[in-house]
TORPA-4810 file (N, C-alpha, C, O; in nm, 3 decimals):
<nodes>
NODE_1_3.624_11.228_9.310_3.506_11.218_9.224_3.543_11.136_9.101_3.651_11.154_9.044_M
NODE_2_3.455_11.049_9.062_3.477_10.965_8.945_3.391_11.014_8.830_3.285_11.073_8.850_S
NODE_3_3.439_10.988_8.709_3.365_11.027_8.589_3.299_10.902_8.532_3.366_10.801_8.507_R
NODE_4_3.167_10.910_8.511_3.091_10.795_8.461_3.019_10.835_8.334_2.952_10.938_8.329_I
NODE_5_3.033_10.753_8.231_2.962_10.772_8.105_2.838_10.683_8.110_2.849_10.561_8.117_L
NODE_6_2.720_10.746_8.105_2.593_10.674_8.109_2.530_10.680_7.971_2.490_10.787_7.925_L
NODE_7_2.522_10.566_7.904_2.467_10.558_7.768_2.334_10.483_7.772_2.331_10.362_7.795_A
NODE_8_2.226_10.556_7.748_2.093_10.494_7.750_2.000_10.578_7.664_2.002_10.701_7.672_D
NODE_9_1.918_10.513_7.583_1.827_10.587_7.496_1.697_10.626_7.567_1.612_10.691_7.507_D
NODE_10_1.681_10.587_7.691_1.563_10.624_7.769_1.591_10.750_7.851_1.676_10.748_7.939_S
NODE_11_1.521_10.860_7.823_1.541_10.981_7.902_1.513_10.958_8.050_1.579_11.017_8.136_P
NODE_12_1.417_10.872_8.081_1.384_10.842_8.221_1.503_10.772_8.289_1.541_10.809_8.400_H
NODE_13_1.560_10.672_8.223_1.675_10.602_8.281_1.793_10.697_8.296_1.867_10.691_8.394_A
NODE_14_1.812_10.785_8.198_1.920_10.884_8.208_1.902_10.972_8.331_1.995_10.992_8.408_Q
NODE_15_1.780_11.024_8.348_1.754_11.114_8.462_1.773_11.042_8.594_1.836_11.095_8.686_R
NODE_16_1.719_10.920_8.605_1.732_10.844_8.730_1.878_10.815_8.761_1.925_10.841_8.872_M
NODE_17_1.950_10.760_8.663_2.090_10.726_8.684_2.173_10.849_8.716_2.257_10.846_8.807_G
NODE_18_2.151_10.956_8.641_2.227_11.078_8.662_2.202_11.135_8.802_2.296_11.176_8.871_E
NODE_19_2.077_11.137_8.844_2.044_11.191_8.977_2.112_11.110_9.088_2.173_11.167_9.178_R
NODE_20_2.101_10.979_9.081_2.160_10.892_9.183_2.311_10.911_9.188_2.370_10.926_9.295_I
NODE_21_2.375_10.909_9.071_2.521_10.918_9.065_2.572_11.056_9.106_2.672_11.066_9.177_L
NODE_22_2.505_11.161_9.062_2.548_11.296_9.098_2.530_11.321_9.248_2.612_11.389_9.310_K
NODE_23_2.424_11.266_9.305_2.403_11.281_9.449_2.516_11.219_9.530_2.541_11.260_9.643_D
NODE_24_2.585_11.122_9.472_2.699_11.059_9.539_2.831_11.125_9.504_2.937_11.078_9.545_E
NODE_25_2.825_11.234_9.428_2.946_11.310_9.398_3.017_11.272_9.270_3.129_11.317_9.247_G
NODE_26_2.956_11.190_9.187_3.018_11.150_9.061_2.990_11.254_8.952_2.886_11.319_8.953_H
NODE_27_3.083_11.267_8.861_3.060_11.346_8.740_2.997_11.251_8.640_3.050_11.143_8.614_E
NODE_28_2.883_11.290_8.582_2.811_11.202_8.491_2.797_11.266_8.355_2.754_11.381_8.342_V
NODE_29_2.833_11.191_8.253_2.816_11.234_8.115_2.711_11.141_8.056_2.733_11.020_8.050_I
NODE_30_2.597_11.196_8.011_2.492_11.112_7.956_2.485_11.129_7.804_2.496_11.240_7.751_T
NODE_31_2.465_11.017_7.738_2.446_11.016_7.593_2.330_10.921_7.564_2.300_10.833_7.644_V
NODE_32_2.265_10.941_7.449_2.145_10.863_7.422_2.163_10.748_7.324_2.065_10.681_7.291_S
NODE_33_2.284_10.724_7.278_2.306_10.604_7.198_2.453_10.562_7.202_2.540_10.640_7.240_D
NODE_34_2.476_10.439_7.161_2.610_10.382_7.167_2.709_10.448_7.074_2.828_10.455_7.105_G
NODE_35_2.661_10.496_6.961_2.751_10.561_6.865_2.810_10.689_6.924_2.930_10.714_6.913_K
NODE_36_2.725_10.770_6.987_2.773_10.893_7.052_2.865_10.858_7.168_2.964_10.926_7.192_V
NODE_37_2.832_10.752_7.241_2.917_10.708_7.352_3.058_10.677_7.301_3.157_10.715_7.363_A
NODE_38_3.067_10.608_7.188_3.199_10.575_7.131_3.276_10.702_7.095_3.397_10.710_7.115_M
NODE_39_3.203_10.801_7.041_3.268_10.927_7.004_3.316_11.004_7.126_3.415_11.077_7.118_L
NODE_40_3.246_10.990_7.238_3.280_11.066_7.359_3.388_11.000_7.443_3.440_11.063_7.536_R
NODE_41_3.424_10.876_7.415_3.519_10.804_7.499_3.652_10.878_7.516_3.704_10.888_7.627_L
NODE_42_3.706_10.929_7.406_3.838_10.992_7.413_3.836_11.121_7.495_3.922_11.141_7.581_E
NODE_43_3.738_11.208_7.469_3.738_11.334_7.543_3.684_11.318_7.685_3.725_11.393_7.774_D
NODE_44_3.594_11.223_7.709_3.536_11.206_7.842_3.630_11.129_7.935_3.634_11.156_8.055_A
NODE_45_3.703_11.034_7.881_3.792_10.947_7.959_3.725_10.900_8.087_3.771_10.930_8.197_Q
NODE_46_3.615_10.825_8.074_3.541_10.783_8.193_3.615_10.677_8.274_3.696_10.600_8.222_P
NODE_47_3.585_10.674_8.404_3.636_10.570_8.492_3.549_10.445_8.482_3.592_10.334_8.514_D
NODE_48_3.425_10.466_8.438_3.327_10.358_8.429_3.225_10.394_8.322_3.192_10.511_8.303_L
NODE_49_3.174_10.292_8.253_3.069_10.311_8.153_2.950_10.226_8.194_2.964_10.108_8.226_I
NODE_50_2.833_10.286_8.193_2.708_10.215_8.216_2.630_10.226_8.085_2.597_10.336_8.041_I
NODE_51_2.599_10.111_8.023_2.539_10.114_7.889_2.421_10.017_7.877_2.429_9.902_7.920_A
NODE_52_2.314_10.067_7.818_2.195_9.986_7.791_2.227_9.887_7.679_2.291_9.923_7.580_D
NODE_53_2.183_9.763_7.695_2.215_9.662_7.593_2.140_9.685_7.463_2.184_9.638_7.358_I
NODE_54_2.027_9.755_7.467_1.949_9.770_7.342_1.930_9.916_7.304_1.820_9.970_7.313_S
NODE_55_2.038_9.979_7.262_2.033_10.118_7.213_2.034_10.118_7.061_2.080_10.022_6.999_M
NODE_56_1.983_10.226_7.001_1.991_10.236_6.855_2.135_10.261_6.811_2.220_10.297_6.892_P
NODE_57_2.161_10.240_6.684_2.293_10.261_6.622_2.395_10.158_6.669_2.432_10.069_6.593_E
NODE_58_2.440_10.170_6.794_2.539_10.078_6.851_2.484_10.029_6.984_2.454_10.110_7.073_V
NODE_59_2.470_9.898_6.999_2.414_9.842_7.122_2.515_9.849_7.236_2.634_9.873_7.214_S
NODE_60_2.467_9.827_7.356_2.557_9.821_7.472_2.659_9.709_7.457_2.773_9.723_7.500_G
NODE_61_2.617_9.597_7.397_2.711_9.487_7.373_2.825_9.532_7.282_2.942_9.506_7.310_F
NODE_62_2.788_9.600_7.172_2.889_9.647_7.077_2.981_9.751_7.141_3.102_9.750_7.119_E
NODE_63_2.922_9.840_7.219_3.002_9.941_7.288_3.099_9.876_7.385_3.217_9.913_7.390_L
NODE_64_3.052_9.780_7.462_3.137_9.710_7.558_3.252_9.639_7.486_3.367_9.648_7.528_C
NODE_65_3.220_9.570_7.379_3.324_9.499_7.303_3.431_9.597_7.253_3.550_9.569_7.262_E
NODE_66_3.388_9.711_7.201_3.480_9.815_7.153_3.568_9.866_7.267_3.690_9.877_7.253_Y
NODE_67_3.506_9.896_7.379_3.580_9.949_7.494_3.683_9.849_7.543_3.797_9.886_7.572_V
NODE_68_3.646_9.724_7.551_3.740_9.622_7.600_3.856_9.600_7.504_3.965_9.563_7.547_K
NODE_69_3.834_9.622_7.374_3.944_9.611_7.277_4.036_9.731_7.281_4.152_9.723_7.239_R
NODE_70_3.986_9.845_7.333_4.063_9.969_7.330_4.087_10.027_7.469_4.062_10.146_7.490_H
NODE_71_4.132_9.949_7.561_4.168_10.005_7.691_4.108_9.936_7.811_4.169_9.935_7.918_G
NODE_72_3.992_9.880_7.797_3.939_9.801_7.906_3.870_9.874_8.020_3.861_9.818_8.129_G
NODE_73_3.822_9.996_7.999_3.746_10.065_8.102_3.632_9.973_8.147_3.571_9.907_8.064_T
NODE_74_3.604_9.966_8.277_3.493_9.880_8.323_3.360_9.922_8.260_3.331_10.041_8.245_P
NODE_75_3.281_9.823_8.223_3.150_9.846_8.161_3.046_9.763_8.234_3.060_9.641_8.247_V
NODE_76_2.942_9.830_8.281_2.826_9.762_8.338_2.713_9.778_8.238_2.678_9.890_8.200_I
NODE_77_2.656_9.667_8.196_2.546_9.670_8.101_2.413_9.676_8.177_2.401_9.622_8.287_L
NODE_78_2.315_9.742_8.117_2.183_9.751_8.179_2.077_9.697_8.084_2.095_9.694_7.963_T
NODE_79_1.967_9.653_8.144_1.855_9.601_8.066_1.727_9.635_8.140_1.725_9.653_8.261_A
NODE_80_1.619_9.643_8.064_1.488_9.670_8.122_1.445_9.558_8.215_1.505_9.450_8.214_G
NODE_81_1.342_9.581_8.295_1.302_9.484_8.397_1.257_9.349_8.342_1.269_9.248_8.411_P
NODE_82_1.206_9.346_8.220_1.162_9.219_8.163_1.237_9.183_8.034_1.201_9.088_7.966_V
NODE_83_1.340_9.259_8.003_1.417_9.237_7.881_1.508_9.114_7.898_1.574_9.098_8.001_E
NODE_84_1.510_9.028_7.796_1.595_8.910_7.801_1.742_8.951_7.790_1.777_9.041_7.713_A
NODE_85_1.826_8.884_7.867_1.970_8.912_7.863_2.041_8.787_7.815_2.026_8.680_7.874_I
NODE_86_2.118_8.801_7.709_2.196_8.691_7.654_2.325_8.679_7.734_2.422_8.751_7.708_D
NODE_87_2.327_8.587_7.831_2.443_8.572_7.921_2.569_8.536_7.843_2.679_8.578_7.880_E
NODE_88_2.554_8.457_7.736_2.670_8.421_7.656_2.732_8.545_7.591_2.854_8.559_7.586_A
NODE_89_2.647_8.635_7.542_2.695_8.759_7.481_2.760_8.849_7.585_2.861_8.914_7.558_E
NODE_90_2.703_8.853_7.705_2.761_8.932_7.814_2.902_8.883_7.843_2.994_8.964_7.860_V
NODE_91_2.920_8.753_7.848_3.053_8.697_7.871_3.147_8.722_7.755_3.265_8.752_7.775_G
NODE_92_3.097_8.709_7.634_3.181_8.727_7.516_3.238_8.868_7.508_3.355_8.886_7.472_R
NODE_93_3.157_8.970_7.541_3.204_9.109_7.533_3.279_9.151_7.659_3.329_9.263_7.667_V
NODE_94_3.286_9.062_7.757_3.360_9.082_7.883_3.306_9.196_7.968_3.382_9.276_8.024_R
NODE_95_3.173_9.204_7.976_3.110_9.306_8.060_3.148_9.280_8.206_3.168_9.166_8.246_A
NODE_96_3.156_9.387_8.283_3.194_9.376_8.424_3.075_9.359_8.517_3.092_9.342_8.637_D
NODE_97_2.955_9.362_8.462_2.836_9.343_8.542_2.711_9.371_8.462_2.716_9.426_8.352_G
NODE_98_2.598_9.333_8.520_2.468_9.356_8.459_2.380_9.418_8.566_2.384_9.380_8.683_I
NODE_99_2.301_9.515_8.525_2.214_9.585_8.618_2.077_9.601_8.554_2.066_9.642_8.438_L
NODE_100_1.973_9.570_8.628_1.836_9.586_8.578_1.786_9.727_8.603_1.817_9.789_8.706_R
NODE_101_1.708_9.778_8.509_1.642_9.906_8.525_1.499_9.879_8.569_1.449_9.769_8.542_K
NODE_102_1.431_9.969_8.632_1.476_10.102_8.668_1.579_10.094_8.781_1.576_10.003_8.864_P
NODE_103_1.669_10.191_8.781_1.777_10.192_8.878_1.724_10.213_9.019_1.646_10.306_9.044_F
NODE_104_1.766_10.128_9.110_1.741_10.146_9.253_1.873_10.195_9.310_1.976_10.132_9.288_E
NODE_105_1.871_10.305_9.381_1.994_10.374_9.423_2.095_10.282_9.490_2.212_10.281_9.451_A
NODE_106_2.053_10.207_9.588_2.147_10.122_9.662_2.212_10.019_9.572_2.333_9.997_9.580_T
NODE_107_2.134_9.956_9.487_2.188_9.852_9.398_2.283_9.913_9.296_2.389_9.857_9.269_V
NODE_108_2.246_10.028_9.239_2.334_10.095_9.143_2.467_10.131_9.208_2.573_10.104_9.151_L
NODE_109_2.462_10.190_9.326_2.585_10.232_9.393_2.671_10.114_9.435_2.794_10.121_9.427_L
NODE_110_2.608_10.005_9.478_2.685_9.884_9.510_2.752_9.828_9.385_2.865_9.781_9.390_E
NODE_111_2.681_9.832_9.272_2.733_9.778_9.147_2.857_9.853_9.098_2.950_9.792_9.046_S
NODE_112_2.856_9.984_9.114_2.969_10.063_9.063_3.080_10.078_9.166_3.191_10.120_9.132_I
NODE_113_3.052_10.044_9.292_3.144_10.066_9.402_3.282_10.004_9.386_3.381_10.059_9.434_G
NODE_114_3.289_9.891_9.319_3.422_9.828_9.305_3.507_9.894_9.196_3.624_9.860_9.180_R
NODE_115_3.448_9.988_9.121_3.522_10.053_9.012_3.551_10.200_9.036_3.648_10.253_8.982_F
NODE_116_3.470_10.266_9.116_3.483_10.411_9.135_3.463_10.447_9.281_3.411_10.368_9.360_V
NODE_117_3.506_10.568_9.316_3.482_10.618_9.451_3.382_10.732_9.443_3.371_10.799_9.340_T
NODE_118_3.309_10.753_9.550_3.207_10.857_9.555_3.256_10.983_9.620_3.374_11.018_9.609_G
NODE_119_3.167_11.052_9.687_3.190_11.180_9.752_3.332_11.198_9.804_3.379_11.124_9.890_R
NODE_120_3.397_11.299_9.748_3.528_11.337_9.800_3.642_11.244_9.761_3.758_11.279_9.780_G
NODE_121_3.612_11.127_9.706_3.719_11.034_9.670_3.782_11.072_9.538_3.719_11.141_9.457_G
NODE_122_3.903_11.029_9.515_3.970_11.058_9.388_3.927_10.963_9.280_3.859_10.864_9.306_G
NODE_123_3.969_10.993_9.157_3.940_10.902_9.045_4.019_10.776_9.067_4.135_10.781_9.106_R
NODE_124_3.956_10.664_9.043_4.020_10.537_9.075_3.979_10.432_8.974_3.862_10.425_8.935_M
NODE_125_4.071_10.352_8.935_4.043_10.235_8.852_4.083_10.112_8.934_4.159_10.126_9.030_R
NODE_126_4.036_9.996_8.899_4.078_9.878_8.974_4.230_9.867_8.975_4.295_9.899_8.875_P
NODE_127_4.287_9.821_9.085_4.432_9.814_9.099_4.493_9.720_8.996_4.596_9.752_8.936_A
NODE_128_4.432_9.607_8.977_4.486_9.513_8.880_4.371_9.454_8.800_4.269_9.415_8.856_A
NODE_129_4.389_9.448_8.671_4.287_9.390_8.585_4.328_9.245_8.559_4.432_9.222_8.496_V
NODE_130_4.251_9.150_8.606_4.290_9.010_8.586_4.291_8.975_8.438_4.216_9.032_8.359_P
NODE_131_4.378_8.879_8.401_4.386_8.841_8.262_4.257_8.776_8.216_4.221_8.784_8.098_S
NODE_132_4.187_8.713_8.306_4.057_8.654_8.276_3.954_8.719_8.365_3.953_8.695_8.486_R
NODE_133_3.866_8.800_8.307_3.768_8.868_8.392_3.672_8.769_8.457_3.638_8.665_8.399_P
NODE_134_3.631_8.802_8.577_3.534_8.719_8.646_3.402_8.727_8.570_3.372_8.829_8.508_A
NODE_135_3.324_8.621_8.574_3.196_8.627_8.504_3.111_8.740_8.561_3.113_8.766_8.681_P
NODE_136_3.035_8.807_8.474_2.953_8.918_8.522_2.852_8.871_8.626_2.797_8.761_8.618_P
NODE_137_2.829_8.957_8.721_2.733_8.927_8.826_2.599_8.987_8.787_2.588_9.108_8.767_R
NODE_138_2.498_8.904_8.777_2.365_8.955_8.747_2.305_9.011_8.875_2.310_8.948_8.980_S
NODE_139_2.249_9.128_8.863_2.186_9.191_8.977_2.041_9.215_8.940_2.011_9.294_8.852_I
NODE_140_1.953_9.147_9.008_1.811_9.167_8.983_1.741_9.178_9.117_1.727_9.079_9.189_A
NODE_141_1.698_9.296_9.150_1.627_9.318_9.274_1.485_9.357_9.239_1.462_9.451_9.163_V
NODE_142_1.391_9.285_9.292_1.252_9.318_9.266_1.193_9.362_9.398_1.182_9.284_9.493_I
NODE_143_1.156_9.487_9.402_1.092_9.540_9.521_0.979_9.632_9.478_0.959_9.657_9.358_D
NODE_144_0.906_9.682_9.573_0.789_9.764_9.544_0.826_9.886_9.462_0.756_9.921_9.367_V
NODE_145_0.935_9.953_9.498_0.976_10.074_9.426_1.013_10.044_9.282_0.984_10.122_9.192_E
NODE_146_1.078_9.930_9.260_1.117_9.892_9.124_0.992_9.863_9.040_0.984_9.904_8.924_Q
NODE_147_0.898_9.793_9.098_0.774_9.762_9.026_0.699_9.893_8.999_0.647_9.913_8.889_V
NODE_148_0.692_9.980_9.099_0.623_10.109_9.081_0.688_10.188_8.967_0.617_10.246_8.885_R
NODE_149_0.821_10.189_8.961_0.891_10.262_8.855_0.860_10.200_8.717_0.840_10.272_8.620_A
NODE_150_0.857_10.066_8.710_0.826_10.000_8.583_0.682_10.031_8.539_0.657_10.054_8.421_A
NODE_151_0.589_10.031_8.634_0.450_10.064_8.603_0.440_10.209_8.556_0.367_10.240_8.462_V
NODE_152_0.515_10.298_8.622_0.516_10.439_8.583_0.563_10.455_8.440_0.505_10.531_8.362_T
NODE_153_0.669_10.383_8.403_0.719_10.389_8.265_0.613_10.340_8.166_0.592_10.402_8.062_L
NODE_154_0.547_10.231_8.200_0.444_10.177_8.112_0.327_10.275_8.097_0.275_10.295_7.988_A
NODE_155_0.288_10.336_8.208_0.180_10.434_8.202_0.220_10.557_8.122_0.140_10.611_8.046_L
NODE_156_0.345_10.602_8.140_0.393_10.717_8.062_0.382_10.688_7.913_0.344_10.776_7.836_D
NODE_157_0.416_10.566_7.873_0.411_10.530_7.731_0.267_10.521_7.681_0.238_10.558_7.567_A
NODE_158_0.176_10.472_7.766_0.037_10.452_7.725_-0.049_10.577_7.742_-0.158_10.585_7.685_A
NODE_159_-0.002_10.673_7.818_-0.083_10.789_7.855_-0.142_10.866_7.737_-0.262_10.896_7.741_M
NODE_160_-0.066_10.900_7.633_-0.127_10.978_7.524_-0.250_10.910_7.463_-0.350_10.976_7.435_P
NODE_161_-0.241_10.781_7.442_-0.354_10.707_7.384_-0.472_10.706_7.480_-0.586_10.726_7.437_S
NODE_162_-0.447_10.684_7.609_-0.554_10.683_7.708_-0.622_10.820_7.718_-0.744_10.828_7.727_L
NODE_163_-0.543_10.926_7.716_-0.598_11.061_7.724_-0.690_11.087_7.604_-0.799_11.141_7.620_V
NODE_164_-0.645_11.047_7.484_-0.728_11.065_7.365_-0.860_10.989_7.376_-0.966_11.044_7.345_D
NODE_165_-0.854_10.865_7.421_-0.976_10.783_7.435_-1.072_10.845_7.536_-1.192_10.854_7.511_Q
NODE_166_-1.019_10.886_7.651_-1.105_10.945_7.755_-1.164_11.077_7.708_-1.282_11.105_7.730_I
NODE_167_-1.082_11.160_7.643_-1.130_11.289_7.593_-1.243_11.270_7.493_-1.343_11.343_7.498_A
NODE_168_-1.230_11.173_7.402_-1.336_11.146_7.305_-1.466_11.107_7.374_-1.573_11.152_7.334_E
NODE_169_-1.457_11.023_7.478_-1.577_10.979_7.549_-1.641_11.095_7.625_-1.763_11.107_7.627_K
NODE_170_-1.560_11.179_7.688_-1.613_11.294_7.761_-1.682_11.390_7.665_-1.792_11.438_7.693_V
NODE_171_-1.619_11.416_7.551_-1.680_11.505_7.451_-1.811_11.445_7.401_-1.909_11.518_7.383_V
NODE_172_-1.815_11.314_7.378_-1.937_11.248_7.331_-2.049_11.260_7.434_-2.163_11.285_7.397_A
NODE_173_-2.018_11.244_7.561_-2.119_11.256_7.666_-2.168_11.400_7.678_-2.288_11.424_7.690_V
NODE_174_-2.075_11.495_7.675_-2.111_11.635_7.689_-2.187_11.687_7.567_-2.267_11.780_7.578_L
NODE_175_-2.164_11.627_7.452_-2.232_11.669_7.329_-2.377_11.618_7.322_-2.456_11.667_7.242_S
NODE_176_-2.410_11.524_7.404_-2.545_11.469_7.403_-2.556_11.354_7.306_-2.457_11.313_7.245_G
NODE_177_-2.677_11.302_7.290_-2.695_11.187_7.201_-2.668_11.225_7.056_-2.694_11.337_7.012_P
NODE_178_-2.614_11.128_6.982_-2.586_11.151_6.841_-2.717_11.160_6.763_-2.810_11.084_6.787_K
NODE_179_-2.721_11.253_6.672_-2.840_11.269_6.585_-2.810_11.203_6.452_-2.703_11.220_6.395_K
NODE_180_-2.907_11.127_6.405_-2.887_11.059_6.277_-2.973_11.116_6.169_-2.968_11.070_6.055_T
</nodes>
């Protein structure tokens, strides 16, 4: 079993990532910002870090740069489905990969597969860390489930406002015509 530190300020992304990774037998430690992730590095001693590029306090880029200066644990950066990714910054911080959210199980597991082992496997780090890391591989899969998940996130964010608007209209109709 491998230990993975998942740093993301989105509770939805945390739940999705944690569920997929735990189902494969990984131990998952979730934190909601980069600053807490930095604090947890020593006690968690993760085999892999998955970090959102746009977290409050400390971004995924900053976290990756810190990790690479202090030991070099593999770091896969994540970004939202339409979020711009600065490829130059990804290379500068020496990220080991990029993954688009929402997480699709197969793509997530393929992305982490070269760094960790799943069900029943022992903790494992890459055998040799090259002096020059390979350029990060961008992974962008667009499928129906990914689009559905992105729409679900957008609806979740818009829902309170929509509920208020609909409730006001229903109350207005049920109350009858306005009297002046």
